[in-house]
N, CA, C and O atoms as a Maestro MAE file, in Angstrom:
{
 s_m_m2io_version
 :::
 2.0.0
}

f_m_ct {
 s_m_title
 :::
 protein
 m_atom[292] {
  # First column is atom index #
  i_m_mmod_type
  r_m_x_coord
  r_m_y_coord
  r_m_z_coord
  i_m_residue_number
  s_m_chain_name
  s_m_pdb_residue_name
  s_m_pdb_atom_name
  i_m_atomic_number
  :::
  1 25 -11.150 -9.960 -3.851 1 A "LYS " " N  " 7
  2 3 -11.799 -11.368 -3.502 1 A "LYS " " CA " 6
  3 2 -11.142 -12.221 -4.188 1 A "LYS " " C  " 6
  4 15 -10.055 -12.454 -3.659 1 A "LYS " " O  " 8
  5 25 -11.353 -12.896 -5.304 2 A "PRO " " N  " 7
  6 3 -11.100 -14.036 -6.076 2 A "PRO " " CA " 6
  7 2 -9.648 -14.712 -6.200 2 A "PRO " " C  " 6
  8 15 -9.240 -15.803 -6.599 2 A "PRO " " O  " 8
  9 25 -8.922 -13.278 -5.548 3 A "THR " " N  " 7
  10 3 -7.622 -14.156 -5.564 3 A "THR " " CA " 6
  11 2 -7.109 -14.104 -4.077 3 A "THR " " C  " 6
  12 15 -6.402 -15.023 -3.665 3 A "THR " " O  " 8
  13 25 -7.239 -13.698 -3.765 4 A "THR " " N  " 7
  14 3 -7.544 -14.276 -2.026 4 A "THR " " CA " 6
  15 2 -8.327 -15.543 -1.826 4 A "THR " " C  " 6
  16 15 -7.894 -16.476 -1.149 4 A "THR " " O  " 8
  17 25 -9.462 -15.549 -2.418 5 A "GLU " " N  " 7
  18 3 -10.321 -16.817 -2.336 5 A "GLU " " CA " 6
  19 2 -8.927 -18.538 -2.659 5 A "GLU " " C  " 6
  20 15 -8.939 -19.651 -2.133 5 A "GLU " " O  " 8
  21 25 -7.900 -17.888 -3.786 6 A "GLN " " N  " 7
  22 3 -7.538 -18.817 -3.864 6 A "GLN " " CA " 6
  23 2 -6.149 -19.512 -2.936 6 A "GLN " " C  " 6
  24 15 -5.600 -20.614 -2.931 6 A "GLN " " O  " 8
  25 25 -5.952 -18.251 -2.210 7 A "LYS " " N  " 7
  26 3 -5.017 -18.627 -1.467 7 A "LYS " " CA " 6
  27 2 -3.320 -18.935 -1.631 7 A "LYS " " C  " 6
  28 15 -2.539 -19.601 -0.952 7 A "LYS " " O  " 8
  29 25 -3.176 -18.197 -2.743 8 A "PRO " " N  " 7
  30 3 -1.710 -17.939 -3.318 8 A "PRO " " CA " 6
  31 2 -0.777 -18.012 -2.056 8 A "PRO " " C  " 6
  32 15 -1.284 -17.450 -1.085 8 A "PRO " " O  " 8
  33 25 0.364 -18.522 -1.843 9 A "GLU " " N  " 7
  34 3 1.541 -18.246 -1.523 9 A "GLU " " CA " 6
  35 2 1.965 -17.138 -0.623 9 A "GLU " " C  " 6
  36 15 2.204 -17.140 0.584 9 A "GLU " " O  " 8
  37 25 2.005 -15.989 -1.705 10 A "ASN " " N  " 7
  38 3 2.186 -14.649 -1.809 10 A "ASN " " CA " 6
  39 2 1.409 -13.819 -2.677 10 A "ASN " " C  " 6
  40 15 1.018 -14.335 -3.724 10 A "ASN " " O  " 8
  41 25 1.046 -12.357 -2.383 11 A "ILE " " N  " 7
  42 3 0.183 -11.541 -3.148 11 A "ILE " " CA " 6
  43 2 1.087 -10.295 -2.113 11 A "ILE " " C  " 6
  44 15 1.425 -10.077 -0.950 11 A "ILE " " O  " 8
  45 25 1.190 -9.489 -4.065 12 A "ILE " " N  " 7
  46 3 1.999 -8.492 -4.380 12 A "ILE " " CA " 6
  47 2 1.057 -6.670 -4.039 12 A "ILE " " C  " 6
  48 15 0.820 -5.924 -4.990 12 A "ILE " " O  " 8
  49 25 0.905 -6.521 -3.468 13 A "LEU " " N  " 7
  50 3 -0.142 -5.173 -3.096 13 A "LEU " " CA " 6
  51 2 0.854 -4.314 -3.779 13 A "LEU " " C  " 6
  52 15 1.953 -4.229 -3.230 13 A "LEU " " O  " 8
  53 25 0.655 -3.645 -4.914 14 A "HIS " " N  " 7
  54 3 1.462 -2.274 -5.544 14 A "HIS " " CA " 6
  55 2 0.112 -1.268 -5.449 14 A "HIS " " C  " 6
  56 15 -1.053 -1.628 -5.617 14 A "HIS " " O  " 8
  57 25 0.409 -0.418 -5.252 15 A "CYS " " N  " 7
  58 3 -0.432 0.821 -5.192 15 A "CYS " " CA " 6
  59 2 -0.121 2.245 -5.763 15 A "CYS " " C  " 6
  60 15 1.003 2.727 -5.904 15 A "CYS " " O  " 8
  61 25 -0.797 2.574 -5.935 16 A "GLY " " N  " 7
  62 3 -0.920 4.206 -6.581 16 A "GLY " " CA " 6
  63 2 -0.757 5.299 -5.778 16 A "GLY " " C  " 6
  64 15 -0.293 5.186 -4.643 16 A "GLY " " O  " 8
  65 25 -1.104 6.391 -6.268 17 A "THR " " N  " 7
  66 3 -1.194 7.897 -5.645 17 A "THR " " CA " 6
  67 2 -2.130 8.196 -5.499 17 A "THR " " C  " 6
  68 15 -2.264 8.992 -4.570 17 A "THR " " O  " 8
  69 25 -3.347 7.817 -6.238 18 A "ASN " " N  " 7
  70 3 -4.846 8.600 -5.865 18 A "ASN " " CA " 6
  71 2 -4.774 9.247 -5.215 18 A "ASN " " C  " 6
  72 15 -4.588 10.426 -5.515 18 A "ASN " " O  " 8
  73 25 -4.892 8.795 -3.876 19 A "SER " " N  " 7
  74 3 -5.109 9.262 -2.537 19 A "SER " " CA " 6
  75 2 -4.287 10.777 -2.187 19 A "SER " " C  " 6
  76 15 -4.779 11.742 -1.602 19 A "SER " " O  " 8
  77 25 -3.140 10.672 -2.640 20 A "LEU " " N  " 7
  78 3 -2.310 11.394 -2.482 20 A "LEU " " CA " 6
  79 2 -2.374 13.156 -3.158 20 A "LEU " " C  " 6
  80 15 -1.816 14.226 -2.916 20 A "LEU " " O  " 8
  81 25 -3.542 12.565 -4.229 21 A "HIS " " N  " 7
  82 3 -3.730 13.732 -4.716 21 A "HIS " " CA " 6
  83 2 -5.006 14.421 -4.276 21 A "HIS " " C  " 6
  84 15 -5.241 15.560 -4.680 21 A "HIS " " O  " 8
  85 25 -5.990 13.674 -3.325 22 A "LYS " " N  " 7
  86 3 -6.950 14.258 -2.522 22 A "LYS " " CA " 6
  87 2 -6.766 14.807 -1.358 22 A "LYS " " C  " 6
  88 15 -7.700 14.778 -0.557 22 A "LYS " " O  " 8
  89 25 -5.532 15.426 -1.004 23 A "LYS " " N  " 7
  90 3 -5.030 16.262 -0.340 23 A "LYS " " CA " 6
  91 2 -5.362 14.838 1.142 23 A "LYS " " C  " 6
  92 15 -5.912 15.281 2.150 23 A "LYS " " O  " 8
  93 25 -5.083 13.630 1.136 24 A "VAL " " N  " 7
  94 3 -4.936 13.235 2.405 24 A "VAL " " CA " 6
  95 2 -3.649 12.823 2.795 24 A "VAL " " C  " 6
  96 15 -2.986 12.278 1.912 24 A "VAL " " O  " 8
  97 25 -3.016 12.982 4.162 25 A "VAL " " N  " 7
  98 3 -2.166 12.966 4.799 25 A "VAL " " CA " 6
  99 2 -1.080 11.407 4.414 25 A "VAL " " C  " 6
  100 15 -1.334 10.242 4.722 25 A "VAL " " O  " 8
  101 25 0.156 11.959 3.645 26 A "PRO " " N  " 7
  102 3 0.705 10.606 3.591 26 A "PRO " " CA " 6
  103 2 0.860 9.510 4.647 26 A "PRO " " C  " 6
  104 15 0.870 8.380 4.157 26 A "PRO " " O  " 8
  105 25 0.989 9.572 6.039 27 A "GLU " " N  " 7
  106 3 0.496 9.417 7.275 27 A "GLU " " CA " 6
  107 2 -0.723 8.365 6.864 27 A "GLU " " C  " 6
  108 15 -0.558 7.146 6.906 27 A "GLU " " O  " 8
  109 25 -1.748 8.884 6.532 28 A "THR " " N  " 7
  110 3 -3.251 7.976 6.411 28 A "THR " " CA " 6
  111 2 -3.543 6.648 5.372 28 A "THR " " C  " 6
  112 15 -4.253 5.648 5.468 28 A "THR " " O  " 8
  113 25 -2.623 7.170 4.340 29 A "VAL " " N  " 7
  114 3 -2.569 6.498 3.193 29 A "VAL " " CA " 6
  115 2 -1.795 4.870 3.007 29 A "VAL " " C  " 6
  116 15 -1.952 3.847 2.340 29 A "VAL " " O  " 8
  117 25 -0.574 5.602 4.432 30 A "ALA " " N  " 7
  118 3 0.611 3.961 4.755 30 A "ALA " " CA " 6
  119 2 -0.555 3.797 5.716 30 A "ALA " " C  " 6
  120 15 -1.121 2.770 5.343 30 A "ALA " " O  " 8
  121 25 -1.084 4.207 6.583 31 A "LYS " " N  " 7
  122 3 -1.848 3.384 7.425 31 A "LYS " " CA " 6
  123 2 -2.541 2.440 6.878 31 A "LYS " " C  " 6
  124 15 -2.314 1.230 6.861 31 A "LYS " " O  " 8
  125 25 -3.957 3.421 6.139 32 A "ASP " " N  " 7
  126 3 -5.022 2.426 4.669 32 A "ASP " " CA " 6
  127 2 -3.824 1.179 4.717 32 A "ASP " " C  " 6
  128 15 -4.032 0.089 5.251 32 A "ASP " " O  " 8
  129 25 -2.627 1.538 4.098 33 A "LEU " " N  " 7
  130 3 -1.832 0.235 3.168 33 A "LEU " " CA " 6
  131 2 -1.571 -0.764 4.319 33 A "LEU " " C  " 6
  132 15 -1.388 -1.824 3.722 33 A "LEU " " O  " 8
  133 25 -1.512 -0.884 4.979 34 A "ILE " " N  " 7
  134 3 -0.841 -1.657 6.325 34 A "ILE " " CA " 6
  135 2 -2.181 -2.521 6.558 34 A "ILE " " C  " 6
  136 15 -2.331 -3.737 6.671 34 A "ILE " " O  " 8
  137 25 -3.133 -1.417 6.591 35 A "GLU " " N  " 7
  138 3 -4.449 -1.935 7.402 35 A "GLU " " CA " 6
  139 2 -4.944 -3.070 5.997 35 A "GLU " " C  " 6
  140 15 -5.120 -4.195 6.465 35 A "GLU " " O  " 8
  141 25 -5.197 -3.034 4.451 36 A "LEU " " N  " 7
  142 3 -5.353 -3.065 3.443 36 A "LEU " " CA " 6
  143 2 -4.271 -4.853 3.659 36 A "LEU " " C  " 6
  144 15 -4.892 -5.895 3.454 36 A "LEU " " O  " 8
  145 25 -3.161 -4.911 3.951 37 A "ALA " " N  " 7
  146 3 -2.591 -5.974 3.582 37 A "ALA " " CA " 6
  147 2 -3.224 -6.982 4.950 37 A "ALA " " C  " 6
  148 15 -3.777 -8.082 4.933 37 A "ALA " " O  " 8
  149 25 -2.841 -6.005 6.152 38 A "ASN " " N  " 7
  150 3 -3.486 -7.575 6.814 38 A "ASN " " CA " 6
  151 2 -4.653 -8.267 6.886 38 A "ASN " " C  " 6
  152 15 -4.965 -9.401 7.249 38 A "ASN " " O  " 8
  153 25 -5.493 -6.874 6.250 39 A "THR " " N  " 7
  154 3 -6.945 -7.978 6.144 39 A "THR " " CA " 6
  155 2 -6.468 -8.863 4.462 39 A "THR " " C  " 6
  156 15 -6.729 -10.066 4.475 39 A "THR " " O  " 8
  157 25 -6.087 -8.542 3.675 40 A "ILE " " N  " 7
  158 3 -5.711 -9.327 2.931 40 A "ILE " " CA " 6
  159 2 -4.987 -10.801 3.375 40 A "ILE " " C  " 6
  160 15 -5.404 -11.836 2.856 40 A "ILE " " O  " 8
  161 25 -3.806 -10.840 4.432 41 A "LYS " " N  " 7
  162 3 -3.260 -11.558 5.260 41 A "LYS " " CA " 6
  163 2 -4.142 -12.416 5.704 41 A "LYS " " C  " 6
  164 15 -4.259 -13.634 5.569 41 A "LYS " " O  " 8
  165 25 -5.031 -11.240 6.509 42 A "GLU " " N  " 7
  166 3 -5.811 -12.484 7.772 42 A "GLU " " CA " 6
  167 2 -7.054 -13.578 6.685 42 A "GLU " " C  " 6
  168 15 -7.257 -14.744 7.021 42 A "GLU " " O  " 8
  169 25 -7.679 -13.034 5.571 43 A "ASP " " N  " 7
  170 3 -8.459 -13.308 4.704 43 A "ASP " " CA " 6
  171 2 -7.782 -14.327 3.944 43 A "ASP " " C  " 6
  172 15 -8.471 -15.276 3.568 43 A "ASP " " O  " 8
  173 25 -6.459 -14.303 3.625 44 A "SER " " N  " 7
  174 3 -5.668 -15.609 2.961 44 A "SER " " CA " 6
  175 2 -5.144 -16.353 3.073 44 A "SER " " C  " 6
  176 15 -4.987 -17.339 2.353 44 A "SER " " O  " 8
  177 25 -4.536 -15.955 4.446 45 A "GLY " " N  " 7
  178 3 -2.921 -16.119 5.069 45 A "GLY " " CA " 6
  179 2 -2.096 -16.324 4.040 45 A "GLY " " C  " 6
  180 15 -1.216 -17.158 4.255 45 A "GLY " " O  " 8
  181 25 -2.105 -15.976 3.314 46 A "SER " " N  " 7
  182 3 -0.699 -15.587 2.084 46 A "SER " " CA " 6
  183 2 -0.142 -14.260 2.820 46 A "SER " " C  " 6
  184 15 -0.670 -13.406 3.532 46 A "SER " " O  " 8
  185 25 1.485 -14.526 2.206 47 A "ASN " " N  " 7
  186 3 2.215 -13.419 2.531 47 A "ASN " " CA " 6
  187 2 2.028 -12.411 1.731 47 A "ASN " " C  " 6
  188 15 1.800 -12.477 0.523 47 A "ASN " " O  " 8
  189 25 2.144 -11.229 2.552 48 A "VAL " " N  " 7
  190 3 1.673 -10.060 1.455 48 A "VAL " " CA " 6
  191 2 2.643 -9.134 1.652 48 A "VAL " " C  " 6
  192 15 3.182 -9.023 2.753 48 A "VAL " " O  " 8
  193 25 3.056 -8.171 0.339 49 A "ILE " " N  " 7
  194 3 4.371 -7.911 0.437 49 A "ILE " " CA " 6
  195 2 3.958 -6.290 -0.116 49 A "ILE " " C  " 6
  196 15 3.063 -6.371 -0.957 49 A "ILE " " O  " 8
  197 25 4.284 -5.198 0.086 50 A "ILE " " N  " 7
  198 3 3.542 -4.042 -0.506 50 A "ILE " " CA " 6
  199 2 5.317 -3.194 -0.994 50 A "ILE " " C  " 6
  200 15 6.354 -2.841 -0.433 50 A "ILE " " O  " 8
  201 25 4.612 -3.231 -2.595 51 A "SER " " N  " 7
  202 3 5.678 -2.592 -3.172 51 A "SER " " CA " 6
  203 2 5.576 -1.064 -3.173 51 A "SER " " C  " 6
  204 15 4.446 -0.617 -2.977 51 A "SER " " O  " 8
  205 25 6.613 -0.153 -3.370 52 A "GLY " " N  " 7
  206 3 6.675 1.014 -2.973 52 A "GLY " " CA " 6
  207 2 5.801 1.584 -4.238 52 A "GLY " " C  " 6
  208 15 5.371 1.080 -5.275 52 A "GLY " " O  " 8
  209 25 5.750 2.947 -3.610 53 A "LEU " " N  " 7
  210 3 4.268 3.616 -4.612 53 A "LEU " " CA " 6
  211 2 5.470 4.211 -5.581 53 A "LEU " " C  " 6
  212 15 6.677 4.351 -5.386 53 A "LEU " " O  " 8
  213 25 4.521 4.532 -6.838 54 A "VAL " " N  " 7
  214 3 5.117 4.769 -8.151 54 A "VAL " " CA " 6
  215 2 5.458 6.470 -7.805 54 A "VAL " " C  " 6
  216 15 4.709 7.373 -7.433 54 A "VAL " " O  " 8
  217 25 6.692 6.449 -8.060 55 A "PRO " " N  " 7
  218 3 7.663 8.053 -7.786 55 A "PRO " " CA " 6
  219 2 6.948 9.127 -8.921 55 A "PRO " " C  " 6
  220 15 6.598 8.621 -9.988 55 A "PRO " " O  " 8
  221 25 6.788 10.169 -8.778 56 A "ARG " " N  " 7
  222 3 6.048 11.195 -9.099 56 A "ARG " " CA " 6
  223 2 6.800 12.408 -9.530 56 A "ARG " " C  " 6
  224 15 7.987 12.190 -9.770 56 A "ARG " " O  " 8
  225 25 6.492 13.324 -9.646 57 A "ARG " " N  " 7
  226 3 7.168 14.259 -10.496 57 A "ARG " " CA " 6
  227 2 6.425 15.693 -9.360 57 A "ARG " " C  " 6
  228 15 5.239 15.777 -9.041 57 A "ARG " " O  " 8
  229 25 7.656 16.760 -8.909 58 A "GLY " " N  " 7
  230 3 6.997 17.863 -7.888 58 A "GLY " " CA " 6
  231 2 6.757 17.553 -6.929 58 A "GLY " " C  " 6
  232 15 7.226 16.539 -6.412 58 A "GLY " " O  " 8
  233 25 5.969 18.309 -6.399 59 A "PRO " " N  " 7
  234 3 5.844 18.170 -4.818 59 A "PRO " " CA " 6
  235 2 4.584 16.396 -4.521 59 A "PRO " " C  " 6
  236 15 4.628 15.737 -3.482 59 A "PRO " " O  " 8
  237 25 4.044 16.201 -5.219 60 A "LEU " " N  " 7
  238 3 3.523 15.009 -4.943 60 A "LEU " " CA " 6
  239 2 4.627 14.169 -4.714 60 A "LEU " " C  " 6
  240 15 4.473 13.560 -3.655 60 A "LEU " " O  " 8
  241 25 5.472 13.949 -5.173 61 A "ASN " " N  " 7
  242 3 6.937 13.178 -4.772 61 A "ASN " " CA " 6
  243 2 7.494 13.282 -3.144 61 A "ASN " " C  " 6
  244 15 8.246 12.512 -2.547 61 A "ASN " " O  " 8
  245 25 7.015 14.177 -2.805 62 A "GLU " " N  " 7
  246 3 7.765 14.376 -1.514 62 A "GLU " " CA " 6
  247 2 6.784 13.432 -0.712 62 A "GLU " " C  " 6
  248 15 7.310 12.713 0.137 62 A "GLU " " O  " 8
  249 25 5.245 13.345 -0.909 63 A "LYS " " N  " 7
  250 3 4.317 12.828 0.045 63 A "LYS " " CA " 6
  251 2 4.203 11.041 -0.374 63 A "LYS " " C  " 6
  252 15 3.698 10.180 0.345 63 A "LYS " " O  " 8
  253 25 4.714 10.874 -1.481 64 A "VAL " " N  " 7
  254 3 5.068 9.601 -2.077 64 A "VAL " " CA " 6
  255 2 6.573 9.118 -1.281 64 A "VAL " " C  " 6
  256 15 6.749 7.910 -1.123 64 A "VAL " " O  " 8
  257 25 7.453 9.927 -0.876 65 A "LYS " " N  " 7
  258 3 8.720 9.172 0.226 65 A "LYS " " CA " 6
  259 2 8.365 9.280 1.119 65 A "LYS " " C  " 6
  260 15 9.034 8.552 1.853 65 A "LYS " " O  " 8
  261 25 7.271 10.032 1.933 66 A "LYS " " N  " 7
  262 3 6.779 10.004 3.407 66 A "LYS " " CA " 6
  263 2 5.666 8.659 3.354 66 A "LYS " " C  " 6
  264 15 5.603 7.910 4.329 66 A "LYS " " O  " 8
  265 25 4.985 8.474 2.392 67 A "VAL " " N  " 7
  266 3 4.388 7.075 2.562 67 A "VAL " " CA " 6
  267 2 5.325 5.809 2.814 67 A "VAL " " C  " 6
  268 15 5.550 5.161 3.836 67 A "VAL " " O  " 8
  269 25 5.847 5.683 1.330 68 A "ASP " " N  " 7
  270 3 7.322 4.916 1.551 68 A "ASP " " CA " 6
  271 2 8.190 4.916 2.603 68 A "ASP " " C  " 6
  272 15 8.915 3.930 2.469 68 A "ASP " " O  " 8
  273 25 8.379 5.320 3.248 69 A "ASN " " N  " 7
  274 3 9.106 5.604 4.097 69 A "ASN " " CA " 6
  275 2 8.318 5.088 5.739 69 A "ASN " " C  " 6
  276 15 8.677 4.072 6.334 69 A "ASN " " O  " 8
  277 25 7.296 5.964 6.207 70 A "PHE " " N  " 7
  278 3 6.163 5.537 7.356 70 A "PHE " " CA " 6
  279 2 6.142 3.752 7.257 70 A "PHE " " C  " 6
  280 15 6.372 3.067 8.254 70 A "PHE " " O  " 8
  281 25 5.829 3.148 5.893 71 A "TYR " " N  " 7
  282 3 5.543 1.649 5.896 71 A "TYR " " CA " 6
  283 2 7.001 0.674 6.185 71 A "TYR " " C  " 6
  284 15 7.182 -0.340 6.860 71 A "TYR " " O  " 8
  285 25 7.925 1.528 5.314 72 A "ARG " " N  " 7
  286 3 9.159 0.437 5.508 72 A "ARG " " CA " 6
  287 2 9.761 0.639 7.203 72 A "ARG " " C  " 6
  288 15 10.448 -0.306 7.590 72 A "ARG " " O  " 8
  289 25 9.639 1.294 7.779 73 A "SER " " N  " 7
  290 3 9.902 1.149 9.090 73 A "SER " " CA " 6
  291 2 9.044 0.152 10.549 73 A "SER " " C  " 6
  292 15 9.511 0.199 11.687 73 A "SER " " O  " 8
  :::
 }
 m_bond[291] {
  # First column is bond index #
  i_m_from
  i_m_to
  i_m_order
  :::
  1 1 2 1
  2 2 3 1
  3 3 4 2
  4 3 5 1
  5 5 6 1
  6 6 7 1
  7 7 8 2
  8 7 9 1
  9 9 10 1
  10 10 11 1
  11 11 12 2
  12 11 13 1
  13 13 14 1
  14 14 15 1
  15 15 16 2
  16 15 17 1
  17 17 18 1
  18 18 19 1
  19 19 20 2
  20 19 21 1
  21 21 22 1
  22 22 23 1
  23 23 24 2
  24 23 25 1
  25 25 26 1
  26 26 27 1
  27 27 28 2
  28 27 29 1
  29 29 30 1
  30 30 31 1
  31 31 32 2
  32 31 33 1
  33 33 34 1
  34 34 35 1
  35 35 36 2
  36 35 37 1
  37 37 38 1
  38 38 39 1
  39 39 40 2
  40 39 41 1
  41 41 42 1
  42 42 43 1
  43 43 44 2
  44 43 45 1
  45 45 46 1
  46 46 47 1
  47 47 48 2
  48 47 49 1
  49 49 50 1
  50 50 51 1
  51 51 52 2
  52 51 53 1
  53 53 54 1
  54 54 55 1
  55 55 56 2
  56 55 57 1
  57 57 58 1
  58 58 59 1
  59 59 60 2
  60 59 61 1
  61 61 62 1
  62 62 63 1
  63 63 64 2
  64 63 65 1
  65 65 66 1
  66 66 67 1
  67 67 68 2
  68 67 69 1
  69 69 70 1
  70 70 71 1
  71 71 72 2
  72 71 73 1
  73 73 74 1
  74 74 75 1
  75 75 76 2
  76 75 77 1
  77 77 78 1
  78 78 79 1
  79 79 80 2
  80 79 81 1
  81 81 82 1
  82 82 83 1
  83 83 84 2
  84 83 85 1
  85 85 86 1
  86 86 87 1
  87 87 88 2
  88 87 89 1
  89 89 90 1
  90 90 91 1
  91 91 92 2
  92 91 93 1
  93 93 94 1
  94 94 95 1
  95 95 96 2
  96 95 97 1
  97 97 98 1
  98 98 99 1
  99 99 100 2
  100 99 101 1
  101 101 102 1
  102 102 103 1
  103 103 104 2
  104 103 105 1
  105 105 106 1
  106 106 107 1
  107 107 108 2
  108 107 109 1
  109 109 110 1
  110 110 111 1
  111 111 112 2
  112 111 113 1
  113 113 114 1
  114 114 115 1
  115 115 116 2
  116 115 117 1
  117 117 118 1
  118 118 119 1
  119 119 120 2
  120 119 121 1
  121 121 122 1
  122 122 123 1
  123 123 124 2
  124 123 125 1
  125 125 126 1
  126 126 127 1
  127 127 128 2
  128 127 129 1
  129 129 130 1
  130 130 131 1
  131 131 132 2
  132 131 133 1
  133 133 134 1
  134 134 135 1
  135 135 136 2
  136 135 137 1
  137 137 138 1
  138 138 139 1
  139 139 140 2
  140 139 141 1
  141 141 142 1
  142 142 143 1
  143 143 144 2
  144 143 145 1
  145 145 146 1
  146 146 147 1
  147 147 148 2
  148 147 149 1
  149 149 150 1
  150 150 151 1
  151 151 152 2
  152 151 153 1
  153 153 154 1
  154 154 155 1
  155 155 156 2
  156 155 157 1
  157 157 158 1
  158 158 159 1
  159 159 160 2
  160 159 161 1
  161 161 162 1
  162 162 163 1
  163 163 164 2
  164 163 165 1
  165 165 166 1
  166 166 167 1
  167 167 168 2
  168 167 169 1
  169 169 170 1
  170 170 171 1
  171 171 172 2
  172 171 173 1
  173 173 174 1
  174 174 175 1
  175 175 176 2
  176 175 177 1
  177 177 178 1
  178 178 179 1
  179 179 180 2
  180 179 181 1
  181 181 182 1
  182 182 183 1
  183 183 184 2
  184 183 185 1
  185 185 186 1
  186 186 187 1
  187 187 188 2
  188 187 189 1
  189 189 190 1
  190 190 191 1
  191 191 192 2
  192 191 193 1
  193 193 194 1
  194 194 195 1
  195 195 196 2
  196 195 197 1
  197 197 198 1
  198 198 199 1
  199 199 200 2
  200 199 201 1
  201 201 202 1
  202 202 203 1
  203 203 204 2
  204 203 205 1
  205 205 206 1
  206 206 207 1
  207 207 208 2
  208 207 209 1
  209 209 210 1
  210 210 211 1
  211 211 212 2
  212 211 213 1
  213 213 214 1
  214 214 215 1
  215 215 216 2
  216 215 217 1
  217 217 218 1
  218 218 219 1
  219 219 220 2
  220 219 221 1
  221 221 222 1
  222 222 223 1
  223 223 224 2
  224 223 225 1
  225 225 226 1
  226 226 227 1
  227 227 228 2
  228 227 229 1
  229 229 230 1
  230 230 231 1
  231 231 232 2
  232 231 233 1
  233 233 234 1
  234 234 235 1
  235 235 236 2
  236 235 237 1
  237 237 238 1
  238 238 239 1
  239 239 240 2
  240 239 241 1
  241 241 242 1
  242 242 243 1
  243 243 244 2
  244 243 245 1
  245 245 246 1
  246 246 247 1
  247 247 248 2
  248 247 249 1
  249 249 250 1
  250 250 251 1
  251 251 252 2
  252 251 253 1
  253 253 254 1
  254 254 255 1
  255 255 256 2
  256 255 257 1
  257 257 258 1
  258 258 259 1
  259 259 260 2
  260 259 261 1
  261 261 262 1
  262 262 263 1
  263 263 264 2
  264 263 265 1
  265 265 266 1
  266 266 267 1
  267 267 268 2
  268 267 269 1
  269 269 270 1
  270 270 271 1
  271 271 272 2
  272 271 273 1
  273 273 274 1
  274 274 275 1
  275 275 276 2
  276 275 277 1
  277 277 278 1
  278 278 279 1
  279 279 280 2
  280 279 281 1
  281 281 282 1
  282 282 283 1
  283 283 284 2
  284 283 285 1
  285 285 286 1
  286 286 287 1
  287 287 288 2
  288 287 289 1
  289 289 290 1
  290 290 291 1
  291 291 292 2
  :::
 }
}
């Protein structure tokens, strides 16, 4: 909250892939990211930019792509 209290013009939300390790479906992760971004925007009035998730190796990367594609559309 210290950052949102300063009400910066822009906030970049850079997220990892920990939730995807816990067998959470990619759509749920994407919806949670969007909800977090909306909450930050409402609290601070800042523009919120969601960066793409960090690419991973192996099957986890397919989940990463699904999350990224979900909130980009």
